[in-house]
C-alpha positions in Angstrom: 0.0 0.0 0.0 1.3 3.4 -1.0 0.1 6.4 1.0 0.9 10.1 0.3 0.3 13.1 2.5 0.1 16.2 0.4 0.8 19.4 2.3 3.3 22.0 3.3 3.8 20.9 6.9 0.9 22.7 8.5 -0.5 21.6 11.8 -3.3 19.7 10.1 -0.7 17.8 8.0 1.2 16.9 11.1 -2.0 15.7 12.8 -3.0 13.6 9.8 0.5 12.0 9.7 0.3 11.2 13.4 -3.2 9.7 13.1 -2.1 7.7 10.0 0.8 6.1 11.8 -1.5 5.2 14.7 -4.1 3.7 12.4 -1.5 1.7 10.5 -0.1 0.3 13.7 -3.6 -0.6 15.0 -4.4 -2.3 11.8 -1.0 -4.0 11.5 -0.7 -2.7 7.9 2.7 -2.2 6.2 2.6 0.9 4.0 5.0 3.2 2.3 4.3 6.8 3.4 5.5 9.7 1.4 5.1 13.3 2.3 4.8 15.7 -0.6 5.2 19.4 -0.2 5.8 20.4 -3.8 3.0 22.8 -4.9 3.1 21.7 -8.5 2.7 18.0 -7.5 -0.1 18.9 -5.1 -2.0 20.6 -7.9 -1.4 17.7 -10.2 -3.6 15.6 -7.8 -6.3 18.3 -7.9 -5.6 19.3 -4.3 -6.2 22.9 -3.6 -6.5 22.7 0.2 -4.2 20.8 2.4 -3.7 18.2 3.7 -4.4 15.8 0.9 -4.6 12.1 1.7 -3.8 9.7 -1.2 -4.0 5.9 -1.1 -2.6 4.0 -4.1 -2.7 7.2 -6.2 -6.4 7.8 -5.4 -7.2 11.0 -3.5 -9.3 10.0 -0.5 -9.5 13.3 1.4 -8.7 17.0 1.0 -8.4 19.8 3.5 -9.0 17.7 6.6 -6.9 16.1 9.3 -8.7 12.7 9.3 -9.2 11.0 12.7 -7.7 7.5 13.3 -11.2 6.0 12.9 -11.7 7.7 9.6 -8.3 6.6 8.3 -9.0 3.0 9.4 -12.3 3.0 7.5 -10.6 4.3 4.3 -7.8 1.7 4.6 -10.1 -1.2 5.1 -12.8 -0.6 2.5 
């Protein structure tokens, strides 16, 4: 599983990353996590509000620091 967090390091981006790591640990999922802060690349995903949450090149969320519960739901459906 390949997961990308699109953002410039704002507090919501950091919260999303923290919650993602917790969700992955709870689900015992091995994933590659990449943080992308290049604005051109963010726009290429259609993300105009950060953070963006991308799983296997599919944008799952934009502009929200997802909770651990929300992340787990996305990763298991």
